[in-house]
C-alpha positions as CSV (number, residue, x, y, z in Angstrom):
1,L,51.3,91.6,-139.9
2,I,51.6,90.1,-143.9
3,G,53.1,87.0,-142.9
4,M,51.0,86.5,-139.7
5,L,47.9,86.7,-141.8
6,L,49.7,84.9,-144.6
7,G,50.7,81.9,-142.4
8,T,46.8,81.5,-141.1
9,V,45.4,81.2,-144.2
10,L,47.7,78.9,-145.0
11,Y,47.3,76.8,-142.1
12,W,43.6,76.9,-142.6
13,W,44.0,76.0,-146.4
14,W,46.3,73.2,-145.5
15,L,45.8,71.6,-142.2
16,D,42.4,73.1,-141.3
17,K,39.0,73.6,-142.3
18,F,38.4,77.4,-143.1
19,P,35.7,78.9,-140.4
20,T,33.0,79.5,-140.6
21,S,31.8,82.2,-138.6
22,L,33.0,84.6,-136.8
23,V,32.9,83.5,-133.5
24,D,32.6,80.2,-132.2
25,V,32.7,79.2,-128.3
26,Q,32.1,76.0,-128.1
27,F,32.5,74.9,-124.4
28,L,34.1,77.6,-121.8
29,T,36.8,76.3,-119.5
30,F,36.6,79.2,-117.3
31,F,37.9,78.6,-114.4
32,M,38.0,75.0,-115.0
33,P,41.8,74.2,-114.2
34,D,42.4,70.2,-115.0
35,F,45.1,69.0,-113.0
36,S,45.6,65.4,-114.3
37,V,48.5,66.6,-116.4
38,M,50.9,67.7,-113.2
39,M,51.2,63.7,-112.5
40,L,53.3,63.5,-115.5
41,G,57.5,64.6,-115.1
42,S,57.1,66.9,-118.2
43,S,54.4,68.8,-116.5
44,W,56.6,69.5,-113.5
45,M,60.3,70.2,-115.4
46,Q,58.0,72.9,-117.5
47,A,57.2,74.3,-114.0
48,L,60.8,74.4,-112.6
49,S,61.8,76.2,-115.8
50,L,59.3,78.9,-115.6
51,L,59.9,79.7,-111.9
52,L,63.7,79.7,-112.1
53,M,63.4,81.9,-115.6
54,V,60.7,84.4,-113.5
55,L,63.3,83.9,-110.3
56,F,66.6,84.6,-112.3
57,S,64.6,87.5,-114.4
58,I,62.9,89.7,-111.2
59,S,66.4,89.2,-109.5
60,G,68.2,90.7,-112.4
61,A,66.1,93.4,-112.6
62,L,65.4,93.7,-109.2
63,I,69.2,94.0,-108.3
64,G,70.2,96.1,-111.3
65,C,67.3,99.4,-110.8
66,A,68.7,99.4,-107.3
67,R,72.3,99.4,-108.1
68,M,71.6,102.2,-110.5
69,A,69.4,104.0,-108.3
70,G,71.6,103.9,-105.4
71,L,69.5,101.8,-103.1
72,L,71.4,98.8,-102.7
73,K,72.8,97.9,-99.1
74,E,76.0,96.7,-98.2
75,D,74.5,93.1,-97.9
76,G,73.1,93.1,-101.1
77,S,69.3,93.3,-100.0
78,T,67.2,96.1,-101.4
79,P,64.0,97.6,-99.5
80,G,61.1,96.5,-100.5
81,S,62.4,93.4,-102.4
82,T,59.7,90.8,-100.3
83,A,56.9,92.9,-101.9
84,V,58.7,92.5,-105.1
85,Y,58.6,89.4,-105.2
86,L,55.2,88.9,-103.8
87,S,53.7,90.7,-106.0
88,C,54.9,89.3,-108.9
89,G,54.4,85.9,-108.0
90,L,50.7,86.8,-107.1
91,G,50.5,88.2,-110.5
92,T,51.7,85.5,-112.0
93,V,49.5,83.0,-110.6
94,L,46.6,85.5,-111.6
95,S,47.6,85.5,-115.3
96,A,48.1,81.5,-115.0
97,F,43.8,81.3,-113.9
98,L,43.5,84.0,-116.8
99,G,46.1,82.3,-119.7
100,S,48.0,85.2,-120.0
101,S,52.2,85.1,-119.6
102,P,53.7,85.7,-116.0
103,V,54.4,88.8,-114.6
104,F,58.2,90.4,-115.3
105,I,59.7,93.7,-114.0
106,S,60.1,96.2,-117.0
107,M,63.4,96.9,-117.7
108,S,61.7,100.3,-119.0
109,A,62.2,101.7,-115.2
110,A,65.9,101.7,-115.9
111,A,65.2,104.6,-117.8
112,G,63.0,106.4,-115.5
113,I,65.9,105.6,-113.0
114,R,68.1,107.2,-115.4
115,D,66.8,110.5,-115.5
116,G,66.7,111.0,-111.3
117,G,63.5,108.5,-110.3
118,R,63.8,106.3,-107.6
């Protein structure tokens, strides 16, 4: 906490002006997306890397928790996996509009599975 506060004060002192008010809302951009940046190649690379990161993270957590709970079928599928991917995908889209991080499966669920939950 001290490092964050010290870093903020140093940034204000050296690179930017010190704030003059507690809250200063100049322009609200809520639900005003700018899709012109999607024409850049680097934007597509970032979107693809985020997609792969979220996909592998959700897949790994889902398969790991399903195997731990004994729900993994012989063919490698898990019951309800479509609902998991759909809810994480829709949650990630909503969080992108709200300026938040993508939705992942929390691995703290493994502790509940270890204690007997399914």
